[in-house]
DOVO-802407 format. One record per residue: x, y, z of N, C-alpha, C in turn; residue number from 1. Coordinates in steps of 0.2 Angstrom, whole numbers, always signed. Each point is the difference from the previous one (the first is absolute). Layout:
BEGIN
     nx     ny     nz    cax    cay    caz     cx     cy     cz    i
      X      Y      Z      X      Y      Z      X      Y      Z  NUM
...
//
This chain:
BEGIN
     nx     ny     nz    cax    cay    caz     cx     cy     cz    i
   +338   +385   +555     +4     -8     +2     -7     -4     +0    1
     +3     -4     +0     -3     -8     -2     -8     -1     +3    2
     -5     -3     -1     -4     -3     +1     +0     -3     +8    3
     +5     -5     -2     +2     -4     +4     +3     +3     +8    4
     +4     +5     -2     +5     +3     +4     -7     +4     +6    5
     -6     +2     -4     -5     +4     +4     -2     -4     +4    6
     -3     -7     -1     -3     -5     +4     +4     +0     +3    7
     +6     -2     +0     +5     -2     +7     -2     +5     +5    8
     +2     +7     -3     +3     +5     +4     -8     -1     +5    9
     -4     +0     -4     -9     +0     +6     -1     -4     +5   10
     +2     -6     -4     +1     -7     +7     +5     +2     +5   11
     +6     +2     +0     +5     +2     +4     -4     +7     +5   12
     -3     +4     -3     -2     +5     +2     -6     -1     +6   13
     -5     -6     -3     -6     -4     +3     +2     -5     +7   14
     +7     -2     +2     +1     +0     +4     +1     +3     +8   15
     -5     -1     +5     -1     +3     +4     +5     +3     +6   16
     +1     +6     +4     +5     +1     +3     -1     -6     +7   17
     +6     -1     +0     +3     -6     +6     -2     -7     -5   18
     -1     -3     -7     +1     -6     -1     +4     +1     -5   19
     +0     -8     -2     +7     +0     -6     -3     -5     -5   20
     +2     +0     -8     -3     -6     -4    +10     -2     -2   21
     -2     -6     -3     +6     -3     -5     -3     +3     -8   22
     +6     -1     -2     +2     +2     -7     -3     -2     -2   23
     -4     -8     -1     -4     -2     -2     -7     +0     +0   24
     -2     +1     +6     -6     +4     +2     -1     +7     -4   25
     +5     +5     +0     -2     +6     -5     -1     -3     -7   26
     +1     +0     -2     +1     -5     -7     -7     -3     +0   27
     -1     -5     +3     -5     -2     -1     -9     +5     +1   28
     +3     +5     +4     -4     +4     +2     +0     +6     -6   29
     +5     +0     -3     +0     +4     -6     +0     -1     -8   30
     -4     -8     +2     -3     -2     -7     +6     -3     -4   31
     +5     -1     +5     +7     -5     -5     +2     -7     +6   32
     -5     -4     -1     +2     -4     +5     +9     -5     -2   33
     +2     +0     +3     +7     -4     -3     +5     +4     -1   34
     +0     +7     +3     +4     +5     -5     +3     +3     +7   35
     +2     -3     +7     +4     +4     +5     +7     +2     -2   36
     +4     -2     -3     +4     +2     -3     +1     +8     -4   37
     -8     +0     -4     +0     +6     -2     +0     +6     +5   38
     -5     -4     +4     -1     +7     +5     +4     +2     +5   39
     +6     -2     +2     +5     +1     +0     +4     +5     -2   40
     +1     -2     -5     +2     +4     -7     -3     +8     +1   41
     -5     -3     -2     -4     +7     -1     +0     +6     +5   42
     -1     -4     +8     +2     +5     +4     +6     +3     +1   43
     +6     -1     -5     +4     +3     -1     +0     +7     -3   44
     -6     -1     -5     +0     +7     -2     -3     +5     +2   45
     -2     +0     +6     -3     +4     +2     +3     +9     -1   46
     -5     +4     -1     +4     +6     -2     -1     +6     +5   47
     +5     +3     +0     +2     +4     +7     -9     +4     +2   48
     +3     -1     +8     -8     +4     +2     -8     -5     -3   49
     +1     -7     -1     -7     -4     +0     +2     -2     +8   50
     -5     +3     +2     -3     -6     +6     -3     -5     +0   51
     +4     -6     +0     -1     -5     +0     +2     -6     +7   52
     -4     -2     +2     +2     -8     +7     +4     -2     -5   53
     +7     -2     -3     +3     -5     -1     +3     -7     +3   54
     +1     +5     +7     +2     -5     +7     -5     -5     +1   55
     -9     +1     -2     -3     -2     +2     +1     -6     -3   56
     +4     -3     -7     +0     -5     -4     +7     -5     +4   57
     -1     -8     +1     +6     -4     +3     +1     -5     -5   58
     +2     -5     +1     +0     -5     -5     -5     -5     +4   59
     +0     -6     -2     -7     -4     +1     +1     -3     +9   60
     +3     +0     +2     +3     -3     +4     +3     +5     +7   61
     -1     +7     -1     -2     +6     +4     +7     +3     +0   62
     +4     -3     -2    +10     +4     +0     -1     +4     -6   63
     +3     +6     +3     +3     +5     -5     +3     +0     -5   64
     +1     +3     -5     +3     -3     -8     +7     +3     +3   65
     +1     +6     +1     +6     +4     +1     +5     -5     +3   66
     +7     -1     -1     +4     -3     +6     +1     +4     +5   67
     -2     -5     +5     +1     +0     +8     +6     +7     +0   68
     -1     +5     +4     +5     +4     +3     -1     +7     -7   69
     +0     -1     -4     +0     +5     -7     -5     +6     +3   70
     +1     +7     -4     -6     +4     +1     -6     -2     -2   71
     -1     -1     -4     -8     -3     -3     -3     -3     +5   72
     +5     -7     +3     -2     -3     +6     -1     +3     +7   73
     +4     +4     +0     -1     +5     +6     -8     +4     -1   74
     +0     +4     -4     -5     +3     -2     -6     -3     +1   75
     -1     -5     -4     -6     -4     +1     -2     -3     +8   76
     +4     -2     +0     -2     -3     +9     +1     +7     +3   77
     +1     +5     +0     -4     +7     +4     -5     +1     -2   78
     -1     -1     -5     -9     +5     -3     -5     -5     +3   79
     +3     -7     -4     -5     -5     +5     -3     +2     +7   80
     +6     -1     +5     -2     -1     +6     -2     +9     +3   81
     +0     +5     -3     -2     +7     -1     -9     -3     -1   82
     +0     -2     -1    -10     -4     -1     -1     -6     +2   83
     +3     -1     +5     +0     -7     +4     +2     -5     -3   84
     +3     -2     -4     +0     -5     -3     +6     -5     +3   85
     +2     -5     +4     +5     -3     +4     +3     -2     -8   86
     +7     +0     +2     +5     -2     -5     +6     -5     +5   87
     -2     -4     +0     +6     -6     +4     +6     -3     -4   88
     +6     +4     -1     +4     -6     -2     -1     +4     -9   89
     -3     +5     -1     -1     +2     -8     -4     -2     -1   90
     -6     -5     +3     -7     -5     -4     -2     +2     +5   91
     -9     +2     -4     -6     +3     +2     -4     -8     +3   92
     -3     -1     +4     -6     -6     -1     -3     +2     -4   93
     -4     -2     -6     -7     +0     -3     -4     -1     +5   94
     +0     -4     +3     -7     -5     +3     -1     +8     +5   95
     +5     +2     +0     -4     +6     +7     -1     +6     -6   96
     +5     +1     -6     -3     +8     -1     +0     -2     -7   97
     -3     -5     -3     -1     +0     -8     -7     +3     -2   98
     +1     +4     -5     -6     +4     -3     -4     -6     -3   99
     +3     -5     -3     -5     -8     -2     -2     +0     +7  100
     +3     -5     +2     -4     -1     +7     -3     +3     +3  101
     +1     +5     +5     -7     +6     -1     -5     +0     -3  102
     +1     +2     -5     -7     +1     -5     -4     -9     +1  103
     +3     -9     +0     -4     -5     -1     -3     +2     +9  104
     +6     +1     +5     -2     +0     +6     -7     +5     +0  105
     -1     +8     -2     -6     +1     +1     -5     -1     -4  106
     -1     -4     -7     -5     -2     -6     -3     -5     +5  107
     +7     -7     +1     -3     -6     +1     +0     -4     +6  108
     +3     +3     +6     +1     -1     +6     +8     -6     -1  109
     +2     +0     -2     +5     -5     -3     +5     -1     +4  110
     +3     -4     +5     +9     +0     +2     +4     +2     -6  111
     +6     +2     +2     +3     +5     -7     +7     -8     -1  112
     +2     -2     -4     +7     -2     +0     +4     +3     +1  113
     +6     -4     +3     +6     +3     -1     +6     +0     -5  114
//
């Protein structure tokens, strides 16, 4: 497995339960800034039995990337809701559930941006 893939999988694994991150944030945390699309492709390479919280990764605006109503879309919504993440019309408020926003709040006490 390529080292970049391992770093992406690690960054996704580090997203805490009940939090989400964007593809771009995962790429940056994996040391691959600007490679959000690569994150999406790599998540498709998961091996059977690999425990990876892929469903915690969303578009930058908090939308689920799967087409609305698709099996993947429904599965991602279900898994996020099980963790207490509020999903409305296929979108999560990154301000409320974003991993990066939570970290900024903890470290700096800064207000979140939507």
